[in-house]
N, C-alpha and C positions, 0 to 999 in steps of 0.2 A: 826182790831183796837181798839175794846171790851177786846178783850182776851189782847191784849198787853198790852192798859190804866190798866185796873186790876194786870197787873204784873209790873206794874211801867216803863214802858218802855218809850220811847220820842215821843208821838203822842196824838194829840187831842181826849178829850174825848168824847163819841156820843151821844148824847141830846135823850130823846126815846121820841116819841110822847106820846099823850098822851093815848093810851092804852098799851101804855107801856115795846109796840116792835119798834125796832133800825131800821125796815126798812118800809117804807107806798109804797104800791104800786096804782098808781093812772092810768089809761089805761094801758098801755105796759110802762110806767117809773115806776124808781125805784127812791125811793125820801130816802133821810138820814138829819141828821143834824149832827151837831158835834163843840164843841168850838172851839172859833178861835185862831189859833197856836201864841204865845206872842211873841213881837218880828217882827222883821221887818228879807227883808230880806240880805243878809252879801252878800259885792260888792267882785266882784274877788279883788282888789286890798288889803282887810283885811283878806285873806285868808292867815293861818302859821299855823307849826305845832300843834297849837293846836289845831287847830279849825279841821281839818285832824284824830288828837288823837279822840277824840271824837264824830265826824262821824262813823269812824270806831267802837268805843265802843258800837254806838246805832244801828249801822247796826248787829252787830254780838250780841245784843240782842236780834234784829227781829229774826234773826236766830234760835236762841234756844229756843223760844217762841214755834215758828213752831213746834218744834219737841214734844211742848207738848199738842197742841191745838189739842182737840179731834175732830174727822173729825165729821162737821155737818152734817146734813141731802142733802141742798142744798151747793153741793162744787162753791168756783171759778174755772176759766174753767186753762186745763192746761195749759203748751207751747203748743202742736199740735194745739193747737182751736184760737192762740192767735192773733189776727189782723194785728199785727205788722209785723210779721215772713210771712204772708202771702204772700211770694217775688211772686209768677205767678201769682196773683192777682191787684199786685199792678208797678209790674216793666214795663214798654213797653215788648212788644213780642218781636220787632226786637232788643232787646238786647239781643242776646242769648247768649255772649260769658258771662255776668255774672252772667244771671240764670242761664245759667249751674254751675258754682262756686255756685249759692244759694244754688242747687240742694246737690250740693254737702256736703255743709256747715247745710243741715238740713237731710243732711245721716249721717253721722259725728253722730249727736245729739244723733237719734234716738239709736244708736248702745251704749250707755253711761248707765253703773249702773242708780241708783236711789234709792241707800239706804237713810235712814233716816238723816245720817251723810254729806250728802252732795246736798238733795235733799228735798223741799220743798214749803212752802206758802211764797216767799216773796214782797215785795213791787214792780221789778220790775221798776223806776222809780222817786228811790232815789238818783235822781243827785243836783244839788248846790241852785233849783229856786225851790225845793218842801221841803223845811223847813226855815223856820225863829231860827232867834235867838236872845237872850235877859240875857244878862250878863253872858253871856258864853255860856246858857245851848240853847242848840235845841232842837226845835218839829218840826215836819215830820209830812206831810200832802198828800192829793192826790194819796190816794189809787185805784185811778180807772184802773190801768192795777192792781193791784195786780192778781198774777197767781202762779197755782206751774209751778216749776222751778228749774235748779237748783242756788243753793246759789252762784254761782261762776259766774250767770249771774249775778245779781244783785252788783256783785264789778266790772266785765266788763264796765254796765253798768252809774256805778259811774264814773270810770276812763275816761273812752273816755269822758265825758261830763268835764273832770277834768281839763284834758290838752286840750279841743277844746274852749278856751276860750285867749280872746285879748293878753295876754300881753305873750303864747308862742306861734311862729312861728310856718307854717307848714311845717319847716324843720324837716326830722327824726333823727338827733340829739337835736336839742332842745323836740323834743315830747319825747322822750325816758329819757333824761334829767328828763322831768320836772311828768313824771309817776311812777320813781323811788321816786325822793323827795315826791309825794302827798301818796305811796303804805305803802312807810317806817312806818309815824306815824298812815298812814290809820289802817295795819294791825296788828300795834301794839296796837292800841283802841281795833281792832276785837277781838284779839288774850283772850280781858279780859273777857267775852264772849261767846262767843267760839272759837273754833279750826282750824287754817288756815292748810286746809289739805294739803297734797300734791296734791292730785286729785283736789284744785283751782291753785293751783300755776300750773301745767302742764297743766290745760287744759283752763287758762283766756288767750293766745289767740284766739283758738277757740269760746269763748264767744263775746270775743272784733269781731270779723267777722265777729258773729251775730250781736252784735250791733248795725257796722255797716254797714250790710247790711238790719237790721230793722231801721234805720236814712235816708240810703239814699230811702228805698222804701218809705219812709214817705212822703219824704221833694217831691220826682219824680213822689208823688199820686194826693198831693194838691196840690203842685206850679209849678210844668215839671220841667225841665232841663232848658226854659231859663227866667225864674221866679222866681229866686231863694229872699227870701225877709228874711230880718231880719239878725242880727252879726252873731248867730251860725249858723244858716243853712249858711249862704255862706262862712263863711272862711270855714267848716265842707264840703263845698261841693269843695275844690280848688284843683283837680286836682283827686276827688273822681274817675270818671269816667274810668280815664285809670287806677289810683291801683284797682279798681275793674274788669275793662276787662284783667290784667296781674296775678291776685289772689293776690296779696303783702299780706303778713302779717299790721296790724294796724298798729302795733309795734314789733320789731323786736331784737324782748327780749326772753331771757329764765329768767321766772321771777321761776324758779327755784333754781337757781345760782347765781340772778345779787341780791334776797334779800337774 
């Protein structure tokens, strides 16, 4: 966050402690502090192309700055260590079909290249609930899930959250239309600061599946299959078990040709 803030990116500026450090260690806990983001959350009904463009522009700058970040002595975890995709730990062992496809998903990720133009330090949870907006300017926070991942995963995470909202039905047609309506201005903004690579468009379905499995695993682990609470989780879980068991793509779109 300090690196991004110095570059003028849309993040809260960290506040140093009295000893000048940005992190304090108390027992086994790491403590940080940073300025409050100005404004407040944007409601779904207020979302528009201008917001999507700005959102993409910010994420593009995050990814561009990831390439200029000098490797610190203490690094954030990589995607392999991310508890959110520890599917075997969180998905019940009797869901063998879903676990089989989850294993396949991780195996496919393991085969991908990790060059600096497609892989680096990402926010990893930059959905609509993790930024505030004031006077059309947005500011991101909640970097707790920040890790080394493919930039495409950041985009997939944002896209899944953007279409899993009350105004978009669970039908394939509505979700795919909402996805393209969101991505076009988002990626236009993104391209102002970072290249929209062929890798991103080609592999977006793979990373959407990773995010889908991740959300499913988190919800199951924390709520259980029969106690789903919250509008977002309830909408997401509609028909989710069957879709995962059938290994259906989260969205049946070829983003290379559709965008």
